[in-house]
PDB file of N, CA, C and O in Angstrom:
ATOM      1  N   MET A   1      36.164  28.253  25.491  1.00  0.00           N
ATOM      2  CA  MET A   1      36.610  26.757  25.042  1.00  0.00           C
ATOM      3  C   MET A   1      37.694  26.658  24.584  1.00  0.00           C
ATOM      4  O   MET A   1      38.150  27.263  23.614  1.00  0.00           O
ATOM      5  N   ASN A   2      38.436  25.519  25.563  1.00  0.00           N
ATOM      6  CA  ASN A   2      39.588  25.419  25.673  1.00  0.00           C
ATOM      7  C   ASN A   2      39.644  24.190  24.258  1.00  0.00           C
ATOM      8  O   ASN A   2      39.027  23.132  24.385  1.00  0.00           O
ATOM      9  N   GLY A   3      40.471  24.499  22.916  1.00  0.00           N
ATOM     10  CA  GLY A   3      40.639  23.407  22.181  1.00  0.00           C
ATOM     11  C   GLY A   3      39.393  23.403  21.349  1.00  0.00           C
ATOM     12  O   GLY A   3      38.942  24.207  20.534  1.00  0.00           O
ATOM     13  N   HIS A   4      38.930  22.118  21.857  1.00  0.00           N
ATOM     14  CA  HIS A   4      37.565  21.492  21.126  1.00  0.00           C
ATOM     15  C   HIS A   4      36.586  22.294  21.210  1.00  0.00           C
ATOM     16  O   HIS A   4      36.447  22.902  22.272  1.00  0.00           O
ATOM     17  N   THR A   5      35.731  22.494  20.221  1.00  0.00           N
ATOM     18  CA  THR A   5      34.282  23.387  20.557  1.00  0.00           C
ATOM     19  C   THR A   5      33.343  22.402  20.126  1.00  0.00           C
ATOM     20  O   THR A   5      33.709  21.831  19.099  1.00  0.00           O
ATOM     21  N   GLU A   6      32.075  21.963  20.662  1.00  0.00           N
ATOM     22  CA  GLU A   6      31.301  21.582  20.551  1.00  0.00           C
ATOM     23  C   GLU A   6      30.118  22.362  20.449  1.00  0.00           C
ATOM     24  O   GLU A   6      29.569  23.089  21.277  1.00  0.00           O
ATOM     25  N   TRP A   7      29.743  21.986  18.925  1.00  0.00           N
ATOM     26  CA  TRP A   7      28.439  22.783  17.941  1.00  0.00           C
ATOM     27  C   TRP A   7      27.404  21.993  18.569  1.00  0.00           C
ATOM     28  O   TRP A   7      27.712  20.971  19.182  1.00  0.00           O
ATOM     29  N   ARG A   8      26.137  22.398  18.466  1.00  0.00           N
ATOM     30  CA  ARG A   8      25.103  21.870  18.875  1.00  0.00           C
ATOM     31  C   ARG A   8      23.859  22.431  17.842  1.00  0.00           C
ATOM     32  O   ARG A   8      23.841  23.630  17.564  1.00  0.00           O
ATOM     33  N   THR A   9      22.982  21.655  17.372  1.00  0.00           N
ATOM     34  CA  THR A   9      22.058  21.900  16.584  1.00  0.00           C
ATOM     35  C   THR A   9      20.849  21.458  17.026  1.00  0.00           C
ATOM     36  O   THR A   9      20.635  20.256  17.185  1.00  0.00           O
ATOM     37  N   SER A  10      19.766  22.581  17.314  1.00  0.00           N
ATOM     38  CA  SER A  10      19.016  21.948  17.623  1.00  0.00           C
ATOM     39  C   SER A  10      17.638  21.113  17.217  1.00  0.00           C
ATOM     40  O   SER A  10      17.138  21.347  16.116  1.00  0.00           O
ATOM     41  N   THR A  11      16.889  19.927  18.294  1.00  0.00           N
ATOM     42  CA  THR A  11      16.332  19.042  17.481  1.00  0.00           C
ATOM     43  C   THR A  11      15.161  19.183  16.335  1.00  0.00           C
ATOM     44  O   THR A  11      14.742  18.404  15.479  1.00  0.00           O
ATOM     45  N   PHE A  12      14.725  20.920  16.815  1.00  0.00           N
ATOM     46  CA  PHE A  12      13.804  21.137  15.946  1.00  0.00           C
ATOM     47  C   PHE A  12      14.380  22.137  14.538  1.00  0.00           C
ATOM     48  O   PHE A  12      13.861  23.070  13.924  1.00  0.00           O
ATOM     49  N   SER A  13      15.479  21.533  14.429  1.00  0.00           N
ATOM     50  CA  SER A  13      16.330  22.193  13.001  1.00  0.00           C
ATOM     51  C   SER A  13      15.097  21.695  11.794  1.00  0.00           C
ATOM     52  O   SER A  13      14.116  21.098  12.238  1.00  0.00           O
ATOM     53  N   ALA A  14      15.181  21.952  10.320  1.00  0.00           N
ATOM     54  CA  ALA A  14      14.945  21.442   9.451  1.00  0.00           C
ATOM     55  C   ALA A  14      15.783  20.062   8.942  1.00  0.00           C
ATOM     56  O   ALA A  14      16.974  19.866   9.183  1.00  0.00           O
ATOM     57  N   PRO A  15      14.938  19.191   8.219  1.00  0.00           N
ATOM     58  CA  PRO A  15      15.577  17.935   7.911  1.00  0.00           C
ATOM     59  C   PRO A  15      16.620  18.100   7.278  1.00  0.00           C
ATOM     60  O   PRO A  15      17.399  17.159   7.127  1.00  0.00           O
ATOM     61  N   ASN A  16      16.855  19.278   6.791  1.00  0.00           N
ATOM     62  CA  ASN A  16      18.100  19.091   5.958  1.00  0.00           C
ATOM     63  C   ASN A  16      19.338  20.218   6.224  1.00  0.00           C
ATOM     64  O   ASN A  16      20.182  20.746   5.501  1.00  0.00           O
ATOM     65  N   ASN A  17      18.867  20.318   8.120  1.00  0.00           N
ATOM     66  CA  ASN A  17      20.095  21.145   8.636  1.00  0.00           C
ATOM     67  C   ASN A  17      20.245  22.782   8.438  1.00  0.00           C
ATOM     68  O   ASN A  17      21.139  23.618   8.569  1.00  0.00           O
ATOM     69  N   GLU A  18      19.168  22.762   8.135  1.00  0.00           N
ATOM     70  CA  GLU A  18      18.842  24.619   8.020  1.00  0.00           C
ATOM     71  C   GLU A  18      18.558  25.255   8.757  1.00  0.00           C
ATOM     72  O   GLU A  18      17.462  25.816   8.792  1.00  0.00           O
ATOM     73  N   CYS A  19      19.745  25.415   9.860  1.00  0.00           N
ATOM     74  CA  CYS A  19      19.463  26.317  10.987  1.00  0.00           C
ATOM     75  C   CYS A  19      20.768  26.749  11.737  1.00  0.00           C
ATOM     76  O   CYS A  19      21.827  26.268  11.333  1.00  0.00           O
ATOM     77  N   VAL A  20      20.778  27.470  12.618  1.00  0.00           N
ATOM     78  CA  VAL A  20      22.091  27.740  13.386  1.00  0.00           C
ATOM     79  C   VAL A  20      22.529  27.013  14.270  1.00  0.00           C
ATOM     80  O   VAL A  20      21.709  26.194  14.685  1.00  0.00           O
ATOM     81  N   GLN A  21      23.579  26.989  14.756  1.00  0.00           N
ATOM     82  CA  GLN A  21      24.213  25.990  15.934  1.00  0.00           C
ATOM     83  C   GLN A  21      24.727  27.257  17.055  1.00  0.00           C
ATOM     84  O   GLN A  21      25.068  28.436  16.971  1.00  0.00           O
ATOM     85  N   LEU A  22      24.579  26.389  17.962  1.00  0.00           N
ATOM     86  CA  LEU A  22      25.669  27.025  18.950  1.00  0.00           C
ATOM     87  C   LEU A  22      26.376  26.202  19.684  1.00  0.00           C
ATOM     88  O   LEU A  22      26.101  25.002  19.675  1.00  0.00           O
ATOM     89  N   ALA A  23      27.419  26.705  20.453  1.00  0.00           N
ATOM     90  CA  ALA A  23      28.587  26.146  21.186  1.00  0.00           C
ATOM     91  C   ALA A  23      28.892  27.420  22.494  1.00  0.00           C
ATOM     92  O   ALA A  23      29.331  28.571  22.490  1.00  0.00           O
ATOM     93  N   VAL A  24      28.332  26.365  23.643  1.00  0.00           N
ATOM     94  CA  VAL A  24      28.186  27.379  24.583  1.00  0.00           C
ATOM     95  C   VAL A  24      29.084  26.478  25.748  1.00  0.00           C
ATOM     96  O   VAL A  24      29.081  25.285  26.051  1.00  0.00           O
ATOM     97  N   SER A  25      30.130  28.103  26.421  1.00  0.00           N
ATOM     98  CA  SER A  25      30.957  27.581  27.436  1.00  0.00           C
ATOM     99  C   SER A  25      30.701  28.265  28.689  1.00  0.00           C
ATOM    100  O   SER A  25      29.511  28.562  28.796  1.00  0.00           O
ATOM    101  N   THR A  26      31.429  28.616  29.682  1.00  0.00           N
ATOM    102  CA  THR A  26      31.257  29.159  30.716  1.00  0.00           C
ATOM    103  C   THR A  26      31.217  30.972  30.459  1.00  0.00           C
ATOM    104  O   THR A  26      30.459  31.808  30.951  1.00  0.00           O
ATOM    105  N   GLU A  27      32.164  31.103  29.655  1.00  0.00           N
ATOM    106  CA  GLU A  27      32.804  32.551  29.435  1.00  0.00           C
ATOM    107  C   GLU A  27      31.634  33.101  27.957  1.00  0.00           C
ATOM    108  O   GLU A  27      31.088  34.205  27.940  1.00  0.00           O
ATOM    109  N   VAL A  28      31.489  32.168  26.979  1.00  0.00           N
ATOM    110  CA  VAL A  28      30.937  32.949  25.751  1.00  0.00           C
ATOM    111  C   VAL A  28      29.798  31.491  25.087  1.00  0.00           C
ATOM    112  O   VAL A  28      29.831  30.267  25.209  1.00  0.00           O
ATOM    113  N   THR A  29      28.943  32.410  24.426  1.00  0.00           N
ATOM    114  CA  THR A  29      28.212  31.210  23.702  1.00  0.00           C
ATOM    115  C   THR A  29      28.389  32.105  22.073  1.00  0.00           C
ATOM    116  O   THR A  29      28.142  33.255  21.708  1.00  0.00           O
ATOM    117  N   ARG A  30      28.975  30.808  21.368  1.00  0.00           N
ATOM    118  CA  ARG A  30      28.717  31.372  19.862  1.00  0.00           C
ATOM    119  C   ARG A  30      27.825  30.845  19.285  1.00  0.00           C
ATOM    120  O   ARG A  30      27.197  29.932  19.821  1.00  0.00           O
ATOM    121  N   VAL A  31      27.573  31.241  18.175  1.00  0.00           N
ATOM    122  CA  VAL A  31      26.460  30.801  17.128  1.00  0.00           C
ATOM    123  C   VAL A  31      27.165  30.961  15.480  1.00  0.00           C
ATOM    124  O   VAL A  31      28.073  31.735  15.176  1.00  0.00           O
ATOM    125  N   ARG A  32      26.632  30.235  14.792  1.00  0.00           N
ATOM    126  CA  ARG A  32      27.052  29.962  13.228  1.00  0.00           C
ATOM    127  C   ARG A  32      25.968  29.524  12.500  1.00  0.00           C
ATOM    128  O   ARG A  32      25.201  28.866  13.202  1.00  0.00           O
ATOM    129  N   ASP A  33      25.530  29.676  11.061  1.00  0.00           N
ATOM    130  CA  ASP A  33      25.269  28.787  10.291  1.00  0.00           C
ATOM    131  C   ASP A  33      25.301  27.605  10.021  1.00  0.00           C
ATOM    132  O   ASP A  33      26.387  27.111   9.716  1.00  0.00           O
ATOM    133  N   SER A  34      23.953  26.686  10.056  1.00  0.00           N
ATOM    134  CA  SER A  34      24.963  25.275  10.136  1.00  0.00           C
ATOM    135  C   SER A  34      25.195  24.857   8.370  1.00  0.00           C
ATOM    136  O   SER A  34      25.806  23.832   8.070  1.00  0.00           O
ATOM    137  N   LYS A  35      24.887  25.361   7.796  1.00  0.00           N
ATOM    138  CA  LYS A  35      25.132  25.299   6.167  1.00  0.00           C
ATOM    139  C   LYS A  35      25.732  25.819   5.868  1.00  0.00           C
ATOM    140  O   LYS A  35      25.938  25.736   4.657  1.00  0.00           O
ATOM    141  N   ARG A  36      26.440  26.678   6.555  1.00  0.00           N
ATOM    142  CA  ARG A  36      27.803  27.852   5.935  1.00  0.00           C
ATOM    143  C   ARG A  36      28.774  28.024   6.931  1.00  0.00           C
ATOM    144  O   ARG A  36      29.343  29.115   6.878  1.00  0.00           O
ATOM    145  N   PRO A  37      29.159  27.193   7.906  1.00  0.00           N
ATOM    146  CA  PRO A  37      29.943  27.425   8.988  1.00  0.00           C
ATOM    147  C   PRO A  37      31.053  28.234   8.790  1.00  0.00           C
ATOM    148  O   PRO A  37      31.627  28.896   9.655  1.00  0.00           O
ATOM    149  N   GLU A  38      31.394  28.134   7.336  1.00  0.00           N
ATOM    150  CA  GLU A  38      32.928  28.770   7.144  1.00  0.00           C
ATOM    151  C   GLU A  38      32.539  30.396   7.365  1.00  0.00           C
ATOM    152  O   GLU A  38      33.294  31.174   7.948  1.00  0.00           O
ATOM    153  N   THR A  39      31.309  30.753   6.833  1.00  0.00           N
ATOM    154  CA  THR A  39      31.621  32.434   6.856  1.00  0.00           C
ATOM    155  C   THR A  39      31.605  32.997   8.282  1.00  0.00           C
ATOM    156  O   THR A  39      31.508  34.220   8.388  1.00  0.00           O
ATOM    157  N   GLY A  40      31.673  32.394   9.177  1.00  0.00           N
ATOM    158  CA  GLY A  40      32.059  33.039  10.519  1.00  0.00           C
ATOM    159  C   GLY A  40      31.224  32.939  11.424  1.00  0.00           C
ATOM    160  O   GLY A  40      30.083  32.585  11.130  1.00  0.00           O
ATOM    161  N   VAL A  41      31.604  33.249  12.883  1.00  0.00           N
ATOM    162  CA  VAL A  41      30.922  33.148  13.961  1.00  0.00           C
ATOM    163  C   VAL A  41      30.509  34.439  14.858  1.00  0.00           C
ATOM    164  O   VAL A  41      31.210  35.419  15.112  1.00  0.00           O
ATOM    165  N   LEU A  42      29.184  34.170  15.266  1.00  0.00           N
ATOM    166  CA  LEU A  42      28.774  35.830  16.608  1.00  0.00           C
ATOM    167  C   LEU A  42      29.192  35.076  17.783  1.00  0.00           C
ATOM    168  O   LEU A  42      28.824  33.954  18.129  1.00  0.00           O
ATOM    169  N   THR A  43      30.240  36.081  18.494  1.00  0.00           N
ATOM    170  CA  THR A  43      30.490  35.637  19.873  1.00  0.00           C
ATOM    171  C   THR A  43      29.991  36.476  20.861  1.00  0.00           C
ATOM    172  O   THR A  43      30.413  37.632  20.905  1.00  0.00           O
ATOM    173  N   PHE A  44      28.993  36.009  21.826  1.00  0.00           N
ATOM    174  CA  PHE A  44      28.335  36.714  22.790  1.00  0.00           C
ATOM    175  C   PHE A  44      29.172  36.494  24.385  1.00  0.00           C
ATOM    176  O   PHE A  44      29.916  35.544  24.630  1.00  0.00           O
ATOM    177  N   ASP A  45      28.863  37.522  25.268  1.00  0.00           N
ATOM    178  CA  ASP A  45      29.049  36.685  26.465  1.00  0.00           C
ATOM    179  C   ASP A  45      27.709  36.814  27.192  1.00  0.00           C
ATOM    180  O   ASP A  45      26.711  37.348  26.707  1.00  0.00           O
ATOM    181  N   SER A  46      27.793  36.296  28.344  1.00  0.00           N
ATOM    182  CA  SER A  46      26.058  35.762  28.522  1.00  0.00           C
ATOM    183  C   SER A  46      24.852  37.110  28.644  1.00  0.00           C
ATOM    184  O   SER A  46      23.648  36.916  28.475  1.00  0.00           O
ATOM    185  N   GLU A  47      25.426  38.401  28.952  1.00  0.00           N
ATOM    186  CA  GLU A  47      24.873  39.769  29.128  1.00  0.00           C
ATOM    187  C   GLU A  47      24.158  39.888  27.462  1.00  0.00           C
ATOM    188  O   GLU A  47      22.940  39.904  27.281  1.00  0.00           O
ATOM    189  N   GLN A  48      25.279  39.970  26.238  1.00  0.00           N
ATOM    190  CA  GLN A  48      24.752  39.834  25.322  1.00  0.00           C
ATOM    191  C   GLN A  48      24.258  39.280  24.333  1.00  0.00           C
ATOM    192  O   GLN A  48      23.769  39.749  23.306  1.00  0.00           O
ATOM    193  N   PHE A  49      24.463  37.842  24.821  1.00  0.00           N
ATOM    194  CA  PHE A  49      23.202  36.871  24.528  1.00  0.00           C
ATOM    195  C   PHE A  49      22.167  36.777  24.788  1.00  0.00           C
ATOM    196  O   PHE A  49      21.259  36.444  24.026  1.00  0.00           O
ATOM    197  N   THR A  50      22.072  37.103  26.132  1.00  0.00           N
ATOM    198  CA  THR A  50      20.394  37.230  26.742  1.00  0.00           C
ATOM    199  C   THR A  50      19.704  38.500  25.830  1.00  0.00           C
ATOM    200  O   THR A  50      18.552  38.348  25.424  1.00  0.00           O
ATOM    201  N   THR A  51      20.371  39.629  25.553  1.00  0.00           N
ATOM    202  CA  THR A  51      20.113  40.410  24.944  1.00  0.00           C
ATOM    203  C   THR A  51      19.551  40.633  23.492  1.00  0.00           C
ATOM    204  O   THR A  51      18.649  41.355  23.067  1.00  0.00           O
ATOM    205  N   PHE A  52      20.737  39.424  22.662  1.00  0.00           N
ATOM    206  CA  PHE A  52      20.436  39.224  21.609  1.00  0.00           C
ATOM    207  C   PHE A  52      19.009  38.271  21.539  1.00  0.00           C
ATOM    208  O   PHE A  52      18.066  38.562  20.804  1.00  0.00           O
ATOM    209  N   LEU A  53      19.029  37.244  22.319  1.00  0.00           N
ATOM    210  CA  LEU A  53      17.687  36.448  22.411  1.00  0.00           C
ATOM    211  C   LEU A  53      16.473  37.447  22.469  1.00  0.00           C
ATOM    212  O   LEU A  53      15.554  37.415  21.650  1.00  0.00           O
ATOM    213  N   THR A  54      16.542  38.203  23.358  1.00  0.00           N
ATOM    214  CA  THR A  54      15.423  39.330  23.609  1.00  0.00           C
ATOM    215  C   THR A  54      15.026  40.055  22.392  1.00  0.00           C
ATOM    216  O   THR A  54      13.823  40.220  22.189  1.00  0.00           O
ATOM    217  N   SER A  55      15.791  40.453  21.656  1.00  0.00           N
ATOM    218  CA  SER A  55      15.707  41.248  20.451  1.00  0.00           C
ATOM    219  C   SER A  55      15.008  40.244  19.334  1.00  0.00           C
ATOM    220  O   SER A  55      14.100  40.687  18.632  1.00  0.00           O
ATOM    221  N   LEU A  56      15.476  38.835  19.191  1.00  0.00           N
ATOM    222  CA  LEU A  56      14.911  38.189  18.196  1.00  0.00           C
ATOM    223  C   LEU A  56      13.172  37.659  18.746  1.00  0.00           C
ATOM    224  O   LEU A  56      12.420  36.993  18.034  1.00  0.00           O
ATOM    225  N   LYS A  57      12.844  38.147  20.126  1.00  0.00           N
ATOM    226  CA  LYS A  57      11.376  37.865  20.074  1.00  0.00           C
ATOM    227  C   LYS A  57      10.303  38.906  20.240  1.00  0.00           C
ATOM    228  O   LYS A  57       9.145  38.673  20.587  1.00  0.00           O
ATOM    229  N   HIS A  58      10.782  39.998  19.974  1.00  0.00           N
ATOM    230  CA  HIS A  58       9.866  41.199  19.726  1.00  0.00           C
ATOM    231  C   HIS A  58      10.126  41.808  18.211  1.00  0.00           C
ATOM    232  O   HIS A  58       9.484  42.782  17.818  1.00  0.00           O
TER     233      HIS A  58
END
């Protein structure tokens, strides 16, 4: 992600924006808390993100 990071919020999020946000590039996917973005970011490569999502479904 060169320079500007574009964070996206799901259209299914709560009205007061209580959800996670994603920033996706060709190299990594970043995840953060929309209410407290200053608390940190999780960064995953493609394989790690797939594993992360799979673990949430179980």
